[in-house]
C-alpha positions as CSV (number, residue, x, y, z in Angstrom):
1,M,-18.0,9.0,-10.7
2,P,-17.8,5.3,-11.5
3,A,-20.0,5.8,-14.6
4,P,-21.1,2.2,-15.2
5,P,-22.1,0.9,-18.6
6,P,-25.6,1.6,-20.0
7,A,-28.3,-0.3,-18.1
8,F,-26.1,-1.0,-15.1
9,S,-26.3,0.6,-11.7
10,L,-24.1,1.9,-9.0
11,D,-24.9,-1.3,-7.1
12,D,-23.4,-3.2,-9.9
13,E,-20.2,-1.2,-9.5
14,F,-20.2,-2.0,-5.7
15,T,-20.6,-5.7,-6.5
16,L,-17.7,-5.6,-9.0
17,G,-15.5,-3.7,-6.6
18,D,-16.2,-6.0,-3.7
19,A,-15.5,-9.1,-5.8
20,L,-12.2,-7.7,-7.0
21,L,-11.0,-6.8,-3.5
22,R,-11.9,-10.2,-2.1
23,S,-10.1,-12.0,-4.8
24,G,-6.6,-11.0,-3.8
25,A,-5.8,-10.0,-7.4
26,P,-3.1,-7.4,-7.9
27,I,-4.1,-3.9,-8.8
28,S,-3.0,-4.3,-12.4
29,A,-5.4,-7.2,-12.9
30,M,-8.2,-5.4,-11.0
31,N,-8.0,-2.3,-13.2
32,T,-7.9,-4.3,-16.4
33,V,-11.3,-5.7,-15.4
34,R,-12.6,-2.4,-14.1
35,K,-11.9,-0.5,-17.3
36,H,-14.1,-2.9,-19.2
37,F,-17.1,-2.0,-17.0
38,S,-17.2,1.7,-17.4
39,T,-18.1,4.6,-19.7
40,I,-15.1,6.7,-18.6
41,K,-12.2,4.3,-17.7
42,G,-9.6,3.0,-20.1
43,G,-9.1,6.4,-21.9
44,R,-12.9,6.8,-22.6
45,L,-13.1,10.2,-20.7
46,A,-10.4,11.7,-22.9
47,A,-11.9,10.2,-26.0
48,K,-15.1,12.0,-25.3
49,T,-13.5,15.4,-25.9
50,Q,-11.6,17.0,-28.7
51,A,-9.5,19.0,-26.2
52,L,-5.8,18.6,-25.6
53,V,-5.6,16.6,-22.4
54,H,-2.6,16.8,-20.0
55,T,-3.0,14.4,-17.1
56,L,-1.4,15.0,-13.7
57,V,-1.1,11.6,-12.0
58,V,-0.9,10.9,-8.3
59,S,0.2,7.3,-8.6
60,D,-1.1,4.5,-6.3
61,I,0.1,1.8,-8.7
62,P,3.3,-0.2,-8.0
63,G,5.8,0.8,-10.6
64,D,3.9,4.0,-11.4
65,I,2.3,2.6,-14.5
66,A,0.3,5.8,-15.3
67,H,-2.5,4.2,-17.4
68,L,-3.5,1.9,-14.5
69,V,-4.0,4.7,-12.0
70,A,-7.8,5.0,-11.4
71,S,-8.2,2.6,-14.3
72,G,-6.9,5.4,-16.7
73,P,-9.9,7.6,-17.5
74,T,-7.7,9.8,-19.7
75,L,-4.9,7.3,-20.4
76,P,-5.7,4.2,-22.6
77,D,-3.7,1.0,-22.6
78,D,-3.7,-2.0,-24.9
79,A,-5.2,-4.6,-22.5
80,D,-8.4,-5.9,-24.1
81,R,-11.4,-7.8,-22.8
82,N,-9.7,-11.1,-23.3
83,D,-7.0,-9.9,-20.9
84,A,-9.8,-9.0,-18.5
85,L,-11.4,-12.4,-18.9
86,D,-8.0,-14.1,-18.3
87,A,-7.6,-12.1,-15.1
88,I,-11.1,-13.1,-13.9
89,A,-10.3,-16.8,-14.5
90,R,-6.8,-16.7,-13.2
91,H,-7.7,-15.0,-9.9
92,K,-11.1,-16.8,-9.6
93,I,-13.0,-13.5,-9.4
94,D,-16.6,-14.4,-8.6
95,L,-18.8,-12.1,-10.7
96,P,-22.6,-12.2,-11.4
97,F,-23.4,-13.5,-14.8
98,H,-24.8,-10.2,-16.1
99,I,-21.5,-8.4,-15.3
100,L,-19.4,-11.2,-16.8
101,D,-21.6,-11.2,-19.9
102,W,-21.0,-7.5,-20.4
103,I,-17.2,-7.9,-20.2
104,K,-17.4,-10.7,-22.8
105,D,-19.5,-8.4,-25.1
106,A,-17.6,-6.4,-27.8
107,R,-19.3,-3.3,-26.5
108,S,-17.1,-3.4,-23.4
109,A,-13.9,-2.7,-25.5
110,A,-12.0,0.4,-24.6
111,P,-10.2,2.7,-27.0
112,H,-6.7,1.7,-28.1
113,P,-3.7,3.9,-27.4
114,S,-3.0,4.2,-31.1
115,D,-6.3,6.0,-31.7
116,A,-5.7,9.4,-33.2
117,I,-7.8,11.1,-30.5
118,F,-4.9,10.6,-28.0
119,A,-2.0,11.7,-30.3
120,R,-1.4,15.1,-28.7
121,N,-2.2,14.1,-25.1
122,T,0.5,14.0,-22.4
123,H,0.9,13.1,-18.8
124,A,3.2,13.6,-15.8
125,I,3.5,11.7,-12.5
126,I,3.5,14.4,-9.7
127,A,3.3,12.1,-6.6
128,S,4.1,8.5,-6.1
129,A,5.3,5.8,-3.6
130,K,8.9,6.3,-4.8
131,L,8.8,10.0,-4.0
132,S,7.3,9.4,-0.5
133,L,9.9,6.8,0.3
134,E,12.7,9.1,-0.9
135,A,11.4,11.8,1.4
136,A,11.2,9.4,4.3
137,A,14.7,8.2,3.6
138,T,16.1,11.7,3.6
139,K,14.5,12.4,7.0
140,G,15.8,9.1,8.4
141,R,19.3,9.8,7.4
142,A,19.2,13.3,8.8
143,D,18.2,11.7,12.1
144,G,21.2,9.5,12.1
145,F,19.8,6.2,10.8
146,Q,21.1,4.0,8.1
147,V,18.2,3.7,5.6
148,D,17.5,0.9,3.2
149,V,14.7,1.4,0.7
150,L,13.7,-2.1,-0.2
151,S,11.2,-1.3,-3.0
152,D,8.5,1.1,-3.9
153,A,6.5,-1.6,-5.9
154,I,6.0,-4.6,-3.6
155,E,2.9,-6.7,-4.4
156,G,1.7,-10.0,-3.1
157,E,-0.3,-11.5,-0.2
158,A,0.1,-9.2,2.8
159,S,0.8,-12.0,5.3
160,H,3.6,-13.4,3.0
161,V,5.1,-9.9,2.5
162,G,5.1,-9.6,6.3
163,Q,7.1,-12.8,6.7
164,D,9.5,-11.7,4.0
165,H,10.1,-8.3,5.8
166,A,10.6,-10.2,9.1
167,A,13.4,-12.3,7.4
168,L,15.0,-9.1,6.1
169,T,14.7,-7.5,9.6
170,R,16.6,-10.4,11.1
171,R,19.2,-10.3,8.4
172,H,19.8,-6.6,9.1
173,I,20.1,-7.2,12.8
174,Q,22.8,-9.8,12.2
175,A,24.6,-7.7,9.6
176,S,24.9,-4.3,11.4
177,D,25.1,-2.7,14.8
178,S,23.9,0.7,13.5
179,P,20.4,1.9,14.0
180,T,18.6,1.2,10.7
181,I,15.3,1.9,9.1
182,L,13.8,-0.3,6.4
183,L,11.3,1.3,4.1
184,S,9.0,-0.1,1.4
185,G,6.0,0.7,-0.6
186,G,3.7,-0.8,-3.1
187,E,0.3,-2.4,-2.7
188,T,-0.2,-5.8,-1.1
189,T,-3.5,-7.8,-1.2
190,V,-5.5,-9.9,1.2
191,T,-7.3,-13.0,0.0
192,M,-10.3,-13.2,2.4
193,R,-10.5,-16.6,4.0
194,G,-11.9,-15.6,7.4
195,S,-14.7,-13.3,8.7
196,G,-12.5,-10.8,10.6
197,K,-11.9,-7.0,10.2
198,G,-8.8,-5.3,8.9
199,G,-6.8,-4.4,5.9
200,R,-3.6,-5.2,4.1
201,N,-1.4,-3.1,6.3
202,T,-2.6,-4.5,9.6
203,E,-2.5,-8.0,8.1
204,F,1.1,-7.3,7.1
205,L,2.0,-6.1,10.6
206,L,0.4,-9.0,12.4
207,S,2.3,-11.5,10.2
208,W,5.5,-9.6,10.8
209,A,4.9,-9.5,14.5
210,I,4.4,-13.2,14.7
211,A,7.7,-13.8,12.9
212,M,9.5,-11.2,15.2
213,D,8.0,-12.5,18.5
214,G,10.4,-11.8,21.3
215,V,13.0,-9.9,19.3
216,P,14.0,-6.8,21.2
217,N,14.5,-3.3,19.8
218,V,12.5,-3.7,16.6
219,Y,9.5,-1.5,15.7
220,A,7.3,-1.3,12.7
221,M,4.4,0.7,11.2
222,A,2.4,0.2,8.1
223,A,-0.3,2.4,6.7
224,D,-2.3,3.2,3.7
225,T,-1.3,6.7,2.6
226,D,-5.0,7.6,1.9
227,G,-5.7,7.2,5.6
228,R,-7.9,4.1,5.4
229,D,-6.7,0.6,5.5
230,G,-9.2,-2.0,4.5
231,S,-12.6,-2.4,6.1
232,E,-12.2,0.0,9.0
233,T,-11.3,3.7,9.5
234,N,-7.7,3.3,10.6
235,A,-4.8,4.1,8.4
236,G,-2.7,1.2,9.7
237,A,-1.1,0.3,13.0
238,F,2.2,-0.2,14.9
239,A,3.9,-3.4,16.0
240,D,7.1,-4.5,17.7
241,G,8.7,-7.6,19.2
242,T,6.3,-7.6,22.1
243,T,3.1,-7.5,20.1
244,V,2.4,-11.3,20.2
245,A,3.2,-11.6,23.9
246,R,0.9,-8.7,24.7
247,L,-1.9,-10.3,22.8
248,R,-1.2,-13.5,24.7
249,Q,-1.6,-11.6,28.0
250,L,-5.0,-10.5,26.8
251,G,-6.0,-14.1,26.0
252,L,-5.7,-13.6,22.3
253,D,-4.0,-15.9,19.8
254,A,-2.1,-13.9,17.1
255,R,-2.0,-16.8,14.7
256,A,-5.8,-17.5,15.0
257,L,-6.5,-13.8,14.5
258,L,-4.3,-13.8,11.3
259,A,-6.0,-16.9,10.0
260,N,-9.4,-15.2,10.4
261,N,-8.2,-12.0,8.7
262,D,-8.9,-10.2,11.9
263,S,-5.8,-8.1,12.3
264,Y,-7.8,-5.0,13.1
265,S,-9.2,-6.6,16.3
266,A,-5.6,-7.6,17.3
267,F,-4.3,-4.0,17.1
268,E,-7.5,-2.6,18.5
269,A,-7.1,-4.7,21.6
270,L,-3.5,-3.4,22.1
271,D,-4.5,0.2,21.4
272,D,-1.9,0.2,18.6
273,L,-4.0,1.3,15.7
274,L,-2.9,4.4,13.7
275,F,-5.6,6.9,12.8
276,T,-4.9,9.9,10.5
277,G,-8.2,10.6,8.9
278,P,-8.5,11.0,5.1
279,T,-5.2,12.4,3.8
280,G,-6.5,13.7,0.5
281,T,-4.0,11.7,-1.5
282,N,-3.0,8.1,-2.1
283,V,0.5,6.8,-3.1
284,N,0.0,3.2,-1.9
285,D,1.1,1.6,1.3
286,F,3.9,3.0,3.4
287,R,5.9,0.6,5.6
288,A,8.8,1.5,8.0
289,I,10.7,-0.9,10.2
290,M,13.1,0.6,12.8
291,I,16.0,-1.5,14.2
292,A,17.2,0.4,17.2
């Protein structure tokens, strides 16, 4: 139920969504733009009723900022259309003129949180990346691992986050002889520069694998908790210190695949994709690195 503004179509929503995803903008910026192109987002749905509204939030937003989840149909925030226009300019989001003109128009303004219509409304977060990582940490410790939860709110370019996690993996290898699991969540982004297939989690893993090439006894998985990562139907994939070498044996260049945003093809060739099907929920990315 995207509910585009009057005189706009579902195709316009697709155009906007595609431009936002290709821009590499963080989810907070994307949702600030989205809420100015809707008749329900940004608190508008709750404003249309006189009823008391209690919102139960399954958070897919780093930091669990409730009004950003699903662009806040029942939870307003104070970002205005100037903030949306700043985000469009800052992240070079390429929008058709008719969509951009609407966002510039005063009619795109969403209700403000101070509006009396929201005075009695409440909300609660009932599922989140933090809760999922806490559950995974409890399981890991019960199985005898040291567990380090890095963060539940990591954002940034997926390939850069992969490099950062590789550096942390090497640091833990040097610092401890105990089996360790590193956990992290959040929502990375991919700025499309190539023509390949994939998503942020496979891109993260391929970048991590390149940095960990030849390192023994390290294993990683990354997946989108909704069961679909990016352009294909996989949830994510698995990688280890042999990933790049195995690609090389198949005549594939890991760095070239990464540069073409073609991480799906890399893990498909290795039969290392993770398929779960739709999970019915979404609490962002889930990443686990095991140091055996």
